[in-house]
PAGU-150579 format. One record per atom (N, C-alpha, C): residue number from 1; residue in three letters; chain; atom name; x, y, z. Coordinates in nm, 4 decimals. Atoms other than C-alpha are relative to their C-alpha. Example, Ala and Ser with C-alpha at 12.3 -4.5 7.8 and 13.67 -1.06 7.14 Angstrom:
// residues 2
R; 1; ALA; A; N; 0.0890; -0.1190; 0.0000
R; 1; ALA; A; CA; 1.2300; -0.4500; 0.7800
R; 1; ALA; A; C; 0.0900; 0.1200; 0.0000
R; 2; SER; A; N; -0.0820; -0.1190; -0.0060
R; 2; SER; A; CA; 1.3670; -0.1060; 0.7140
R; 2; SER; A; C; -0.0770; 0.1090; 0.0730
This chain:
// residues 87
R; 1; MET; A; N; 0.0804; -0.0572; 0.1059
R; 1; MET; A; CA; 2.1835; 0.9662; 1.3591
R; 1; MET; A; C; -0.0059; -0.0933; -0.1208
R; 2; THR; A; N; -0.0052; 0.0911; 0.1137
R; 2; THR; A; CA; 2.2953; 0.7214; 1.0929
R; 2; THR; A; C; -0.0851; -0.1236; 0.0258
R; 3; ARG; A; N; 0.0811; 0.1173; -0.0341
R; 3; ARG; A; CA; 2.1324; 0.4309; 1.2744
R; 3; ARG; A; C; -0.1487; 0.0290; -0.0154
R; 4; ILE; A; N; 0.1410; -0.0379; 0.0127
R; 4; ILE; A; CA; 1.8014; 0.6172; 1.2870
R; 4; ILE; A; C; -0.0396; 0.0059; -0.1467
R; 5; ALA; A; N; 0.0299; -0.0094; 0.1435
R; 5; ALA; A; CA; 1.8181; 0.6924; 0.9146
R; 5; ALA; A; C; -0.0093; -0.1386; -0.0640
R; 6; ILE; A; N; 0.0035; 0.1365; 0.0541
R; 6; ILE; A; CA; 1.8959; 0.3297; 0.8337
R; 6; ILE; A; C; -0.1257; -0.0727; 0.0464
R; 7; ARG; A; N; 0.1177; 0.0664; -0.0556
R; 7; ARG; A; CA; 1.6198; 0.2044; 1.0636
R; 7; ARG; A; C; -0.1284; 0.0499; -0.0669
R; 8; VAL; A; N; 0.1181; -0.0570; 0.0647
R; 8; VAL; A; CA; 1.3623; 0.4424; 0.9128
R; 8; VAL; A; C; -0.0068; -0.0424; -0.1468
R; 9; SER; A; N; -0.0026; 0.0428; 0.1396
R; 9; SER; A; CA; 1.4729; 0.3537; 0.5591
R; 9; SER; A; C; -0.0432; -0.1448; -0.0157
R; 10; ILE; A; N; 0.0395; 0.1410; 0.0054
R; 10; ILE; A; CA; 1.4357; -0.0179; 0.6251
R; 10; ILE; A; C; -0.1492; -0.0142; 0.0268
R; 11; ALA; A; N; 0.1444; 0.0054; -0.0287
R; 11; ALA; A; CA; 1.0918; 0.0346; 0.7792
R; 11; ALA; A; C; -0.0811; 0.0532; -0.1176
R; 12; ALA; A; N; 0.0708; -0.0544; 0.1164
R; 12; ALA; A; CA; 0.9883; 0.2478; 0.4792
R; 12; ALA; A; C; 0.0000; -0.1003; -0.1147
R; 13; LEU; A; N; -0.0045; 0.1027; 0.1046
R; 13; LEU; A; CA; 1.1022; -0.0246; 0.2389
R; 13; LEU; A; C; -0.0944; -0.1151; 0.0308
R; 14; ILE; A; N; 0.0953; 0.1043; -0.0390
R; 14; ILE; A; CA; 0.9025; -0.2805; 0.4353
R; 14; ILE; A; C; -0.1426; 0.0470; -0.0270
R; 15; GLY; A; N; 0.1326; -0.0558; 0.0276
R; 15; GLY; A; CA; 0.5963; -0.0535; 0.4155
R; 15; GLY; A; C; -0.0294; 0.0060; -0.1484
R; 16; LEU; A; N; 0.0167; -0.0033; 0.1446
R; 16; LEU; A; CA; 0.6502; -0.0089; 0.0425
R; 16; LEU; A; C; -0.0273; -0.1400; -0.0540
R; 17; GLY; A; N; 0.0232; 0.1381; 0.0417
R; 17; GLY; A; CA; 0.6729; -0.3855; -0.0023
R; 17; GLY; A; C; -0.1386; -0.0490; 0.0367
R; 18; VAL; A; N; 0.1344; 0.0394; -0.0429
R; 18; VAL; A; CA; 0.3545; -0.4383; 0.1963
R; 18; VAL; A; C; -0.1060; 0.0644; -0.0886
R; 19; SER; A; N; 0.1000; -0.0668; 0.0833
R; 19; SER; A; CA; 0.1652; -0.1792; -0.0081
R; 19; SER; A; C; -0.0016; -0.0558; -0.1418
R; 20; ILE; A; N; -0.0050; 0.0578; 0.1348
R; 20; ILE; A; CA; 0.2836; -0.3193; -0.3426
R; 20; ILE; A; C; -0.0633; -0.1381; -0.0004
R; 21; THR; A; N; 0.0583; 0.1335; -0.0095
R; 21; THR; A; CA; 0.1930; -0.6716; -0.2333
R; 21; THR; A; C; -0.1512; 0.0072; 0.0182
R; 22; THR; A; N; 0.1443; -0.0138; -0.0245
R; 22; THR; A; CA; -0.1489; -0.5623; -0.1042
R; 22; THR; A; C; -0.0740; 0.0412; -0.1266
R; 23; PHE; A; N; 0.0664; -0.0458; 0.1217
R; 23; PHE; A; CA; -0.2386; -0.3733; -0.4214
R; 23; PHE; A; C; 0.0028; -0.1072; -0.1088
R; 24; SER; A; N; -0.0099; 0.1053; 0.1013
R; 24; SER; A; CA; -0.1144; -0.6560; -0.6443
R; 24; SER; A; C; -0.0997; -0.1115; 0.0264
R; 25; ILE; A; N; 0.0937; 0.1070; -0.0354
R; 25; ILE; A; CA; -0.3202; -0.9159; -0.4584
R; 25; ILE; A; C; -0.1440; 0.0455; -0.0202
R; 26; LEU; A; N; 0.1362; -0.0503; 0.0182
R; 26; LEU; A; CA; -0.6322; -0.6971; -0.4543
R; 26; LEU; A; C; -0.0381; 0.0082; -0.1469
R; 27; ILE; A; N; 0.0290; -0.0109; 0.1430
R; 27; ILE; A; CA; -0.6099; -0.6279; -0.8265
R; 27; ILE; A; C; -0.0086; -0.1387; -0.0624
R; 28; TRP; A; N; 0.0018; 0.1364; 0.0530
R; 28; TRP; A; CA; -0.5319; -0.9927; -0.9023
R; 28; TRP; A; C; -0.1302; -0.0712; 0.0361
R; 29; LEU; A; N; 0.1229; 0.0665; -0.0428
R; 29; LEU; A; CA; -0.8299; -1.1157; -0.6997
R; 29; LEU; A; C; -0.1260; 0.0635; -0.0586
R; 30; GLY; A; N; 0.1199; -0.0676; 0.0458
R; 30; GLY; A; CA; -1.0757; -0.8541; -0.8219
R; 30; GLY; A; C; -0.0053; 0.0304; -0.1477
R; 31; TYR; A; N; -0.0111; -0.0373; 0.1412
R; 31; TYR; A; CA; -0.9674; -0.8247; -1.1856
R; 31; TYR; A; C; -0.1164; -0.0518; -0.0831
R; 32; GLU; A; N; 0.1043; 0.0607; 0.0832
R; 32; GLU; A; CA; -1.2159; -1.0645; -1.3425
R; 32; GLU; A; C; -0.1379; 0.0565; 0.0335
R; 33; GLN; A; N; 0.1293; -0.0544; -0.0406
R; 33; GLN; A; CA; -1.5122; -0.9394; -1.1411
R; 33; GLN; A; C; -0.0136; 0.1461; -0.0430
R; 34; ALA; A; N; 0.0057; -0.1406; 0.0410
R; 34; ALA; A; CA; -1.4251; -0.5754; -1.2124
R; 34; ALA; A; C; -0.0168; 0.0119; -0.1511
R; 35; LEU; A; N; 0.0112; -0.0037; 0.1449
R; 35; LEU; A; CA; -1.3933; -0.6512; -1.5824
R; 35; LEU; A; C; -0.1420; -0.0303; -0.0455
R; 36; THR; A; N; 0.1348; 0.0379; 0.0426
R; 36; THR; A; CA; -1.7339; -0.8182; -1.6067
R; 36; THR; A; C; -0.1085; 0.0936; 0.0548
R; 37; SER; A; N; 0.1053; -0.0814; -0.0610
R; 37; SER; A; CA; -1.9314; -0.5959; -1.3688
R; 37; SER; A; C; 0.0167; 0.1496; -0.0248
R; 38; GLY; A; N; -0.0250; -0.1422; 0.0168
R; 38; GLY; A; CA; -1.7675; -0.2614; -1.4371
R; 38; GLY; A; C; 0.0208; 0.0739; 0.1304
R; 39; GLU; A; N; -0.0234; -0.0612; -0.1314
R; 39; GLU; A; CA; -1.7359; -0.1960; -1.0628
R; 39; GLU; A; C; 0.1501; 0.0163; 0.0229
R; 40; PRO; A; N; -0.1430; -0.0172; -0.0285
R; 40; PRO; A; CA; -1.4013; -0.0537; -0.9478
R; 40; PRO; A; C; 0.0454; -0.0931; 0.1130
R; 41; ILE; A; N; -0.0590; 0.0760; -0.1097
R; 41; ILE; A; CA; -1.1696; -0.2545; -0.7255
R; 41; ILE; A; C; 0.0283; 0.1001; 0.1118
R; 42; GLN; A; N; -0.0130; -0.0934; -0.1119
R; 42; GLN; A; CA; -1.1716; -0.0944; -0.3810
R; 42; GLN; A; C; 0.0830; -0.0598; 0.1125
R; 43; PHE; A; N; -0.0657; 0.0340; -0.1257
R; 43; PHE; A; CA; -0.9561; -0.1002; -0.0715
R; 43; PHE; A; C; -0.0585; 0.0939; 0.1032
R; 44; PHE; A; N; 0.0873; -0.0740; -0.0896
R; 44; PHE; A; CA; -1.1698; 0.0114; 0.2190
R; 44; PHE; A; C; -0.1028; 0.0731; -0.0863
R; 45; THR; A; N; 0.0995; -0.0686; 0.0827
R; 45; THR; A; CA; -1.3748; 0.2830; 0.0464
R; 45; THR; A; C; 0.0648; 0.0721; -0.1183
R; 46; ARG; A; N; -0.0719; -0.0704; 0.1062
R; 46; ARG; A; CA; -1.1118; 0.4015; -0.2026
R; 46; ARG; A; C; 0.0125; -0.0881; -0.1242
R; 47; ASP; A; N; -0.0151; 0.0711; 0.1271
R; 47; ASP; A; CA; -1.1199; 0.2992; -0.5690
R; 47; ASP; A; C; 0.1475; -0.0003; -0.0374
R; 48; ILE; A; N; -0.1410; 0.0066; 0.0368
R; 48; ILE; A; CA; -0.7749; 0.1727; -0.6648
R; 48; ILE; A; C; 0.0208; -0.0437; -0.1442
R; 49; TYR; A; N; -0.0145; 0.0491; 0.1373
R; 49; TYR; A; CA; -0.8411; 0.0175; -1.0065
R; 49; TYR; A; C; -0.1381; -0.0118; -0.0614
R; 50; GLN; A; N; 0.1292; 0.0086; 0.0668
R; 50; GLN; A; CA; -1.1207; 0.0377; -1.2596
R; 50; GLN; A; C; 0.0222; -0.0194; -0.1491
R; 51; PHE; A; N; -0.0058; 0.0180; 0.1441
R; 51; PHE; A; CA; -1.1980; -0.0338; -1.6213
R; 51; PHE; A; C; -0.0784; 0.1092; -0.0690
R; 52; GLU; A; N; 0.0664; -0.0992; 0.0846
R; 52; GLU; A; CA; -1.2800; 0.2326; -1.8753
R; 52; GLU; A; C; 0.0148; -0.0479; -0.1436
R; 53; ASN; A; N; 0.0009; 0.0533; 0.1366
R; 53; ASN; A; CA; -1.3797; 0.0997; -2.2191
R; 53; ASN; A; C; 0.0868; -0.1258; -0.0116
R; 54; GLU; A; N; -0.0714; 0.1272; -0.0082
R; 54; GLU; A; CA; -1.2351; -0.2417; -2.1248
R; 54; GLU; A; C; 0.1512; 0.0154; 0.0093
R; 55; VAL; A; N; -0.1417; -0.0243; -0.0241
R; 55; VAL; A; CA; -0.8964; -0.0871; -2.0466
R; 55; VAL; A; C; 0.0170; 0.0267; 0.1488
R; 56; GLY; A; N; -0.0227; -0.0184; -0.1425
R; 56; GLY; A; CA; -0.7675; -0.1172; -1.6900
R; 56; GLY; A; C; 0.0745; 0.1289; 0.0296
R; 57; VAL; A; N; -0.0608; -0.1272; -0.0385
R; 57; VAL; A; CA; -0.6817; 0.2135; -1.5255
R; 57; VAL; A; C; 0.0195; -0.0002; 0.1515
R; 58; ALA; A; N; -0.0296; -0.0078; -0.1431
R; 58; ALA; A; CA; -0.5088; 0.2406; -1.1891
R; 58; ALA; A; C; -0.0240; 0.1417; 0.0494
R; 59; ASN; A; N; 0.0190; -0.1307; -0.0621
R; 59; ASN; A; CA; -0.6115; 0.5254; -0.9604
R; 59; ASN; A; C; 0.1245; 0.0284; 0.0842
R; 60; GLN; A; N; -0.1302; -0.0186; -0.0632
R; 60; GLN; A; CA; -0.2598; 0.6349; -0.8757
R; 60; GLN; A; C; -0.0050; 0.0915; 0.1210
R; 61; ASN; A; N; 0.0090; -0.0900; -0.1148
R; 61; ASN; A; CA; -0.3633; 0.9139; -0.6390
R; 61; ASN; A; C; -0.0425; -0.0761; 0.1252
R; 62; GLN; A; N; 0.0476; 0.0768; -0.1157
R; 62; GLN; A; CA; -0.5570; 0.6794; -0.4109
R; 62; GLN; A; C; 0.1034; -0.1024; 0.0440
R; 63; MET; A; N; -0.1016; 0.0992; -0.0347
R; 63; MET; A; CA; -0.2861; 0.4140; -0.4283
R; 63; MET; A; C; 0.1188; 0.0664; 0.0697
R; 64; ALA; A; N; -0.1106; -0.0717; -0.0639
R; 64; ALA; A; CA; -0.0210; 0.6717; -0.3358
R; 64; ALA; A; C; -0.0350; 0.0378; 0.1435
R; 65; ILE; A; N; 0.0438; -0.0356; -0.1350
R; 65; ILE; A; CA; -0.2227; 0.7898; -0.0359
R; 65; ILE; A; C; 0.0023; -0.1221; 0.0914
R; 66; LEU; A; N; 0.0008; 0.1225; -0.0807
R; 66; LEU; A; CA; -0.2762; 0.4353; 0.0884
R; 66; LEU; A; C; 0.1409; -0.0540; 0.0203
R; 67; GLY; A; N; -0.1386; 0.0457; -0.0128
R; 67; GLY; A; CA; 0.0872; 0.3426; 0.0191
R; 67; GLY; A; C; 0.0774; 0.0821; 0.1022
R; 68; ALA; A; N; -0.0653; -0.0857; -0.1001
R; 68; ALA; A; CA; 0.2077; 0.6407; 0.2214
R; 68; ALA; A; C; -0.0481; -0.0370; 0.1404
R; 69; GLY; A; N; 0.0522; 0.0446; -0.1294
R; 69; GLY; A; CA; -0.0193; 0.5247; 0.5024
R; 69; GLY; A; C; 0.0660; -0.1280; 0.0471
R; 70; PHE; A; N; -0.0691; 0.1248; -0.0347
R; 70; PHE; A; CA; 0.1330; 0.1758; 0.4928
R; 70; PHE; A; C; 0.1438; 0.0274; 0.0434
R; 71; MET; A; N; -0.1382; -0.0324; -0.0348
R; 71; MET; A; CA; 0.4833; 0.3233; 0.4975
R; 71; MET; A; C; 0.0069; 0.0691; 0.1357
R; 72; GLY; A; N; 0.0020; -0.0683; -0.1289
R; 72; GLY; A; CA; 0.3965; 0.5525; 0.7884
R; 72; GLY; A; C; -0.0242; -0.0944; 0.1156
R; 73; ILE; A; N; 0.0284; 0.0991; -0.1052
R; 73; ILE; A; CA; 0.2520; 0.2659; 0.9888
R; 73; ILE; A; C; 0.1216; -0.0880; 0.0237
R; 74; ALA; A; N; -0.1197; 0.0835; -0.0157
R; 74; ALA; A; CA; 0.5613; 0.0532; 0.9198
R; 74; ALA; A; C; 0.1099; 0.0747; 0.0747
R; 75; ILE; A; N; -0.1012; -0.0798; -0.0695
R; 75; ILE; A; CA; 0.7913; 0.3347; 1.0322
R; 75; ILE; A; C; -0.0378; 0.0166; 0.1471
R; 76; LEU; A; N; 0.0468; -0.0172; -0.1375
R; 76; LEU; A; CA; 0.5802; 0.3955; 1.3427
R; 76; LEU; A; C; 0.0214; -0.1275; 0.0818
R; 77; VAL; A; N; -0.0171; 0.1273; -0.0700
R; 77; VAL; A; CA; 0.5825; 0.0278; 1.4380
R; 77; VAL; A; C; 0.1488; -0.0281; 0.0230
R; 78; GLY; A; N; -0.1439; 0.0206; -0.0146
R; 78; GLY; A; CA; 0.9574; 0.0054; 1.3745
R; 78; GLY; A; C; 0.0611; 0.0873; 0.1069
R; 79; GLU; A; N; -0.0544; -0.0911; -0.1008
R; 79; GLU; A; CA; 1.0330; 0.3091; 1.5880
R; 79; GLU; A; C; -0.0494; -0.0349; 0.1405
R; 80; ILE; A; N; 0.0509; 0.0428; -0.1312
R; 80; ILE; A; CA; 0.8083; 0.1924; 1.8707
R; 80; ILE; A; C; 0.0749; -0.1237; 0.0471
R; 81; GLY; A; N; -0.0760; 0.1208; -0.0343
R; 81; GLY; A; CA; 0.9804; -0.1458; 1.8610
R; 81; GLY; A; C; 0.1420; 0.0318; 0.0421
R; 82; ALA; A; N; -0.1368; -0.0384; -0.0347
R; 82; ALA; A; CA; 1.3243; 0.0185; 1.8698
R; 82; ALA; A; C; 0.0044; 0.0682; 0.1365
R; 83; ARG; A; N; 0.0032; -0.0681; -0.1302
R; 83; ARG; A; CA; 1.2270; 0.2378; 2.1660
R; 83; ARG; A; C; -0.0252; -0.0999; 0.1131
R; 84; LEU; A; N; 0.0265; 0.1008; -0.1034
R; 84; LEU; A; CA; 1.0859; -0.0580; 2.3588
R; 84; LEU; A; C; 0.1210; -0.0903; 0.0208
R; 85; LYS; A; N; -0.1185; 0.0850; -0.0095
R; 85; LYS; A; CA; 1.3982; -0.2598; 2.2820
R; 85; LYS; A; C; 0.1097; 0.0688; 0.0813
R; 86; GLN; A; N; -0.1009; -0.0750; -0.0732
R; 86; GLN; A; CA; 1.6183; 0.0168; 2.4275
R; 86; GLN; A; C; -0.0247; 0.0010; 0.1503
R; 87; LYS; A; N; 0.0340; -0.0077; -0.1437
R; 87; LYS; A; CA; 1.4340; 0.0163; 2.7602
R; 87; LYS; A; C; 0.0156; -0.1284; 0.0698
């Protein structure tokens, strides 16, 4: 039981790292264009960052949903890998 908890925790941390890195890179790459055009920065079809009155505002709800998805995928991949390794 402890091994499973540790394995899931490590996979969740990896997913969290991937989501933070992805959002940081997307915002870094799209910042200047979003500032000049007024268009929000998007990941797939979800707005994750936009400017209101020249002040950057993160859409935390969308980022949380996408981050949870990244964490879930990381946990799923980790568990599948662990099951295949056992066989």
